[in-house]
N, C-alpha and C positions, 0 to 999 in steps of 0.2 A: 838266890841269884847274889853273886858278889857285889858289894857296895862300891867298888872301885871302877865298875864299868860305867862308860859315859853313854848317855841316851840322847839320841838326836830327834828333833821334832817334837810333836805334842806327846803328852801323856796319854797312854791307850786308855780306853775304856774299861772299867772294872768288869772283868770276865770271869767269873768262877766256873762257867760251864766249859770253857776252853773250846769254843766253837770257833775255829779260825777261818770259817768261809765267810764270816760277816766282816764288813770294811769298818764298822764302829759307828759312833755317832756323827751328827752332822758337824759339831764342832771340832771333832777329831779330823775330819776331811778338810775344814778351813784352816786348821793348824798346819797341816801337810801342805796345802796350797800356798800359805805364807812362807813355809819353809823352802819350798822349791822355788818361789820367786826370790827369797833372799839368796839362795845359791846361785841362782842364774845371774843375778846383779853382781854377786861377789865375783863370779867367774869372768863376767863381761869385763868388770872395771880392771881386773888383773891381766887379763890377756888380750883378746883380739875384739872386744866390744867398743863401740863408739857411743858417746853421750849424744843425745838428740833432744830437740825441742819440739814439741807437738803442737799443731794449731789446728783449730776447727772452724769450718765455714759457719757464721752466726747470722748472716744475712746479705741481702743486696740492697743498696739504696741508689737513688739517682746521683749522677756525677754533679757536683756544685760547680765545677769549672766550666763544663761545655754545655749544659743543658738549660733550658728556659725554665725559671723557676715556677712558672704558672702552668704552662702546657706540657713542659717535660721533653720538648722538641730538641734534638740534638743540633747545636748550633755550630759546632767546631768537629770536622771529621778526623783530625790528627791530634786529638787532645792527649796531653802527656799522662793525665790521670787515669783514663779509661781506654785509651788507645781507640777512641771513636766509637766505643759501644754504647755510652750514655750511662752505663750502670758501673758502680764501684763495689767491690765485695768488700765485706768486713770480716775479719778472723780474731779469734779469741785464743790467747795461748793457754793451753790445758796444762803444760807442765814438762818438766825434763825427765827423761826416761833413758835406760840403757838399751842398746839394740845390737843385734848382730847383723851385719850386712853381707848379702851375696851379690857382688857386682856381676851383672852380665856383661857380654861382650859388645864392643863397640862395632857398628857397621858402617863402612864406607860406602859413598855412592858416588858415581862417576858425573862429573861436570864438565864444562868447557874448559875450566882453569885446572883441572886434574881431579883425583879423588879427594874428597872432603868427608869429614865425620858427619853422620846423619844424626844431628842433635834431636832428642825427644823420642827416638826409636829404641833407645837402650831401655832395658828393664831390669831394675834391681830389686832384690827381695829383702825386705827388712823384717826382723823378728824382734818385735818390740815387747819388752818385759813390763808387765804390771800397768800398762796404759788402760785407761778406760776404753769402751767400745769405740773403734775407729770406724769412719764411713767414707764412702766416695767424696771426693774434693777436699778432703782434709789433706794437710801437707806437713812434712817434716824438715827441720833444719838440722844438718849434721853440724855440730857446734865447732869441730876441729878445722872444717874446710868452709863452713857458712855456705854449702850448697843446699839447695831446696829440692826436695822430691815430693811429688804429688801423687795422690792416689787417683787413678783414673779408671772408671767403668768395673772395677773388681773389688768386691767386699772382701775384706781380709778373713782369713781362716783363723778361728778362736781355738786356743787350748784352755781349758777350764777344768776346775775341780770344785764341786760343791757350791757352784754358782759364783765363785771368784774367777775372774779372768787372770790366767797366769802369765800368757803370751799371746800375741797375734801375729800372724805371717801376712805380711801387706806387699802386693807386688806395685811398684812405684815406677815413675818416670821422672828423669832430671829435668828441671825447669831452666830454661834458658835464662841468662842475665837480662835484667830490663823487663822481665815479665811482672805484672801488677802485685805478685806474691812477695817480690823482693822489697816493696814498700815496708813491710813489716819489719825487716831487718834495719832499713834507714830510720825508722822510728824509735827502734830499740837503741841503735847507735847514737842517735841524737839525744836519747834520755841520759845517756851515760856520762 
């Protein structure tokens, strides 16, 4: 084999038998998974990908603004923190990732004042590269536009190799401004 040939990906396993039906060792597959992730991130950053921040739901606790500290009874029905639910969700930032986004069509609904956009009915598909497993109720922030998209009722489809998650395809719905999830952005902006 000529010495000036470039090799991509991990080194192949030593195979003196030349049995090309085997895929190689587990480390070989892990190296290919890392290479595929690196290629996808490179293409996303250079072309049509968007950088996102992923948040996971870590727990729900009682709202400190509108509930009784002893009984837990809701005292205010129009609380700005929890919107009258009495519970406040807590989210943890998982990290920044690259994603490809397939925006779905917007649907208009007729109303007395004319046709308006039916927010929350749009469905977008995010293909997220290299993120840990995503679950229902996790949400994504598109860094460029500061829009929040939440995963509802559909677990993502996983693309994996050798036990490493390469990418996940998640169907999301855009969250309207003023929803509790937007508090995460307010807290981040206050910290900067």
